[in-house]
C-alpha positions in Angstrom: -0.1 0.0 -0.1 1.5 3.2 -1.1 0.8 6.1 1.7 2.5 9.2 0.5 -0.1 12.0 -0.1 0.7 14.2 -2.9 -0.9 17.4 -0.9 1.9 17.3 1.8 3.8 20.6 1.7 1.6 22.3 0.0 -0.8 24.1 1.9 -0.3 25.9 5.5 -2.0 27.2 8.4 -1.9 31.1 7.9 -4.3 31.9 11.1 -5.5 30.6 14.4 -8.8 32.2 16.5 -10.1 31.3 19.3 -12.8 32.5 22.1 -12.4 32.0 25.8 -13.1 28.6 27.0 -15.4 28.3 29.9 -18.3 26.3 31.4 -21.0 28.8 30.6 -20.1 31.0 27.4 -23.5 33.1 27.6 -23.8 33.1 24.1 -25.0 31.1 21.2 -22.6 28.4 19.4 -23.0 30.7 16.2 -21.7 33.8 18.0 -18.7 31.7 19.0 -17.9 30.3 15.7 -18.3 33.6 14.0 -15.8 35.3 16.8 -12.9 32.3 16.5 -13.3 32.6 12.4 -13.1 36.4 12.7 -10.1 36.2 15.0 -8.3 33.6 12.7 -8.8 35.8 9.8 -7.7 39.0 11.6 -4.4 36.9 12.7 -3.8 35.8 9.2 -4.3 39.4 7.5 -7.3 38.2 5.4 -10.7 39.3 5.3 -14.4 37.2 4.9 -14.1 38.0 1.3 -11.1 35.9 1.0 -12.4 32.8 2.1 -13.8 30.6 -0.4 -13.9 27.3 1.4 -15.1 26.1 5.0 -14.7 22.7 6.5 -16.3 21.4 9.7 -17.4 18.3 11.7 -20.3 16.6 11.0 -21.3 17.3 14.7 -21.2 20.9 14.2 -24.3 22.8 14.7 -23.4 25.8 12.7 -23.8 25.4 8.9 -21.1 26.7 6.9 -23.4 28.9 4.8 -24.5 30.7 8.0 -21.1 31.2 9.5 -19.9 32.6 6.0 -22.9 34.9 5.5 -22.7 36.0 9.3 -18.9 36.9 8.6 -19.7 38.9 5.7 -18.4 36.7 3.1 -19.1 36.7 -0.8 -19.0 33.1 -2.1 -18.0 29.8 -1.3 -16.7 27.4 -4.0 -15.7 24.3 -1.7 -17.2 23.0 1.6 -17.0 19.8 3.5 -17.8 18.0 6.6 -16.2 15.0 8.5 -17.7 12.2 10.7 -16.8 10.6 13.7 -16.5 13.1 16.5 -13.2 13.9 17.6 -11.7 11.8 15.0 -12.6 14.8 12.6 -10.1 17.3 14.5 -7.5 16.6 12.0 -9.3 15.5 9.1 -10.6 19.1 8.7 -7.0 20.1 8.2 -6.7 17.0 5.8 -9.5 17.9 3.5 -8.6 21.6 3.4 -4.9 20.9 2.5 -6.1 18.8 -0.2 -8.8 21.1 -1.5 -6.1 23.8 -1.9 -3.6 21.5 -3.6 -6.1 20.2 -6.1 -7.2 24.3 -6.7 -10.8 23.6 -5.5 -10.2 26.6 -3.0 -7.9 29.2 -2.2 -8.3 30.1 1.5 -10.4 27.6 3.4 -11.5 27.8 7.3 -11.7 25.3 9.3 -13.8 25.4 12.6 -15.6 23.9 15.5 -17.9 25.6 18.1 -19.8 24.2 20.9 -21.6 24.9 24.2 -21.2 21.1 25.5 -21.2 21.8 29.1 -23.9 24.5 29.6 -26.2 23.4 26.7 -25.8 19.9 27.5 -23.4 17.5 29.2 -21.6 16.3 26.3 -20.2 13.1 28.3 -23.6 12.1 29.5 -23.9 8.8 27.1 -26.7 7.5 25.0 -29.4 6.6 27.4 -32.7 7.7 26.1 -32.0 7.4 22.6 -34.7 6.2 20.5 -34.9 2.5 19.1 -33.7 3.1 15.5 -32.9 0.2 13.2 -30.1 2.3 11.2 -26.4 1.3 11.0 -25.7 4.5 12.6 -27.3 3.5 16.1 -28.0 -0.2 16.0 -24.7 -1.0 17.3 -25.5 0.7 20.7 -28.1 -2.1 21.3 -25.0 -4.7 21.6 -23.5 -3.5 24.8 -25.9 -0.6 25.9 -27.9 -3.2 27.9 -25.1 -4.4 29.7 -24.5 -0.6 31.1 -22.1 0.7 28.9 -23.7 3.8 28.2 -20.9 6.3 28.0 -17.5 7.4 26.4 -15.9 6.8 29.6 -17.4 2.9 29.8 -16.3 2.2 26.6 -12.8 3.5 27.0 -12.4 1.6 30.3 -13.2 -1.6 28.7 -10.2 -1.5 26.3 -8.1 0.2 29.3 -8.6 -2.7 31.5 -7.4 -5.2 28.8 -4.5 -3.1 27.9 -3.5 -3.2 31.8 -3.9 -6.7 31.9 -1.7 -7.3 29.0 1.0 -4.6 29.6 1.2 -4.3 33.6 0.1 -0.6 33.1 -1.6 0.9 36.4 -4.0 3.8 37.3 -0.8 5.6 38.2 0.7 5.1 34.8 -2.5 6.8 33.2 -2.2 9.6 35.9 1.2 10.7 35.3 -0.7 11.8 31.6 -3.3 13.9 33.7 -0.5 15.1 35.9 1.9 16.4 33.0 -1.1 18.1 31.2 -2.2 20.0 34.1 1.4 21.0 34.9 1.2 22.3 31.3 -2.2 24.1 31.6 -1.3 25.9 35.1 1.3 28.1 33.0 -1.1 28.9 30.3 -3.8 31.7 31.0 -6.1 30.2 28.3 -6.5 27.3 30.0 -9.6 26.4 32.3 -7.2 24.9 34.9 -4.6 27.8 34.6 -2.6 27.9 37.8 -4.4 24.6 39.0 -1.9 21.9 38.8 -2.4 18.2 40.3 -0.2 15.8 41.9 -0.5 12.1 41.1 -2.0 11.7 44.7 -4.7 14.3 43.6 -5.4 12.0 40.5 -5.5 8.7 42.5 -7.7 10.5 45.3 -10.3 11.7 42.6 -13.8 9.6 42.2 -14.1 6.8 40.0 -16.0 7.6 36.8 -15.8 3.7 35.6 -12.9 1.5 36.9 -10.0 1.9 35.7 -10.8 5.6 35.0 -10.7 8.3 37.7 -12.2 12.0 37.2 -9.0 13.2 36.4 -8.6 10.5 33.7 -11.3 12.4 31.7 -11.2 15.5 29.5 -13.5 18.2 30.4 -16.7 19.2 29.0 -16.0 22.9 27.7 -17.8 26.0 26.1 -16.1 27.7 23.4 -14.8 27.7 19.7 -11.6 27.5 17.6 -11.0 28.2 14.2 -7.9 27.8 11.8 -7.1 29.5 8.3 -5.4 27.6 5.6 -4.2 28.8 2.0 -1.1 27.8 -0.2 2.4 28.1 1.3 3.1 30.4 -1.5 0.5 32.9 -0.6 0.9 32.1 3.5 4.3 33.6 2.9 3.2 37.0 2.3 0.6 37.1 5.0 0.8 38.3 8.7 2.1 35.4 10.6 5.1 32.6 10.1 3.1 30.0 8.2 2.6 26.5 9.6 3.2 24.1 6.9 0.9 21.0 6.5 3.8 18.6 5.8 1.4 15.6 5.9 -2.2 15.0 6.8 -4.1 11.5 7.0 -7.2 9.7 7.8 -7.7 6.2 8.9 -10.1 3.4 10.0 -9.0 -0.2 11.0 -10.0 -3.8 10.6 -13.3 -4.2 12.4 -13.2 -0.7 13.4 -16.5 0.4 15.6 -17.1 3.9 17.4 -15.0 3.4 20.4 -16.3 -0.1 20.9 -13.8 -2.3 18.9 -14.1 -5.1 21.4 -14.4 -7.7 19.0 -10.8 -7.7 17.3 -8.4 -10.1 18.2 -6.5 -7.6 20.1 -8.2 -4.5 21.9 -5.3 -3.1 23.3 -4.1 -1.1 20.3 -5.6 1.5 17.9 -4.6 0.1 14.5 -6.5 3.0 12.9 -4.1 5.3 14.6 -1.2 3.1 13.3 -2.4 3.4 9.9 -2.4 7.4 10.3 1.0 7.1 11.8 2.4 5.3 8.6 1.2 7.7 6.2 2.1 10.7 8.1 5.7 9.6 8.3 5.9 8.3 4.8 4.4 11.7 3.5 6.3 13.9 5.6 9.6 11.8 5.1 10.4 11.7 8.7 10.0 9.4 11.7 9.4 9.6 15.3 12.9 10.9 16.2 12.2 13.7 14.2 9.2 15.0 16.2 10.3 17.6 18.9 6.7 18.1 20.7 3.3 16.5 19.9 -0.4 17.0 21.0 -2.0 13.8 21.3 -5.5 13.5 21.7 -6.5 13.0 25.5 -10.3 12.7 26.1 -9.1 9.3 28.2 -5.7 9.3 29.4 -5.3 5.2 28.7 -5.6 6.0 24.8 -2.3 8.4 25.3 -0.3 5.6 26.2 -1.6 3.5 23.2 -1.2 6.4 20.6 2.7 6.7 22.0 3.0 3.1 21.1 1.3 3.3 17.7 3.2 6.2 16.7 6.6 4.4 17.8 7.7 6.7 20.5 8.3 3.6 22.4 7.7 -0.1 21.7 4.4 -2.1 22.4 3.5 -2.0 26.1 6.4 0.5 27.2 4.5 3.5 27.1 4.0 3.1 30.8 7.9 3.4 31.2 8.2 6.1 28.7 5.7 8.2 30.6 7.1 7.5 34.0 10.4 8.7 32.7 9.4 12.3 32.3 9.3 12.1 28.6 5.9 13.9 28.0 6.8 17.0 30.2 8.8 20.0 29.3 12.3 19.2 29.1 11.7 15.5 28.3 12.1 13.8 25.0 8.6 14.3 23.6 6.7 17.1 25.4 3.1 16.5 24.9 0.0 19.0 25.1 2.0 22.0 26.0 -1.1 24.0 26.2 -2.5 21.5 28.9 -4.6 19.6 26.4 -8.1 18.8 26.7 -7.8 17.6 30.3 -6.4 21.2 31.3 -7.2 23.6 28.6 -10.5 22.6 27.2 -12.0 20.0 25.3 -12.7 21.5 22.1 -12.8 18.2 19.9 -9.1 18.8 19.3 -9.1 21.8 17.8 -7.7 23.7 20.2 -4.6 21.4 19.9 -4.3 22.2 16.4 -3.9 25.9 17.4 -1.5 25.1 19.8 0.7 23.2 17.3 0.8 26.3 15.1 2.0 28.2 17.9 4.9 25.9 18.5 5.7 26.1 14.9 5.5 29.9 15.3 7.6 29.7 18.6 5.2 31.7 20.4 3.6 29.1 22.8 3.3 29.6 26.5 5.4 26.5 27.2 7.5 26.8 24.0 9.7 23.9 22.9 13.2 24.4 21.8 14.0 24.1 18.3 10.8 22.8 16.9 11.0 21.4 13.2 7.9 19.3 13.4 5.0 19.0 15.3 2.7 16.0 15.4 -1.1 16.6 16.1 -3.4 13.6 16.7 -7.2 13.5 16.7 -9.8 11.3 18.3 -9.1 8.0 19.6 -11.1 4.7 19.4 -13.0 6.1 16.4 -11.9 6.4 12.8 -9.7 9.1 12.8 -6.9 11.6 11.6 -3.7 13.2 12.0 -1.1 16.0 10.9 2.4 16.9 10.9 3.2 20.5 10.9 6.6 22.1 9.7 8.6 25.3 9.5 8.0 27.1 6.2 
């Protein structure tokens, strides 16, 4: 199978924008979206009239044409949406970069806006859904009657097996949370700014579903994030240092299901993320040793360890040791989630992680890593997923 993507290196992120992150925004999701997109365009030095493409999540409540009209845009000639929840985070960038490389659009905005705390409890689960004999929802009948109703409960099944196979412990998962909160504590944009935790705090936090403590689970947040992409050539003439999309990819694995791939021969890995990893490294022409920092999707801590293994930063079953040695903190071999991640900054379905990766390339992150050449960003895990590698212009 040939993995190289011809769109690699032809598009760049030229602008980023975000609202504040809160638990009660006090305004509509549409307003959040427009605020974030306007901020991203201002950051790039572009206007709404420059935008001819838009890309969003299939779960986004704000239609492209409504956001574009509210901004005062003129015409759209390309628009797209990506399914699978957080798995779409980097896929929006992937589709935008592909559209730009193909000439389908010149300036593309990717965005995500959500009031997932004040308007709903995003992690509440599937209880109360009507019975429908459609493929999109019928699979819930396989495990919902057994009490597996929430994303936390679905991940817990895989996490228990991973612990059994590798010897990982709850404390190993907790070290991810501690590192994220350490980084969030110095980030004024983070919800948990100035609120680090200890491993003891993690272990004392209440059980959500064993082996997941409260502090193994990401936040429910209100807020919005947007990024603006254009060609590398045009981006060089704009206001900010471009973050070049060196590689982008999507992946769905064998026997893939929506966070419940329990029927595979081995349920301790994330083969869809391994597929993404191979595509990214082949297209960018790099390997794990060429990545200075990474934004690893951290909706639940156990899948952070598995992703480190799928990308080859450590061998299978050795992520617990990699994390224990301090590699994922600032000053370590692979600092991750320098903004605090979704555990510490906010959960905007991974889009805030894309923005942080851009800041690392620009050299303006609050927790800046030295001599950054490449940043890896991953999207939601347990679902069909995506990833990108950003690099210097």
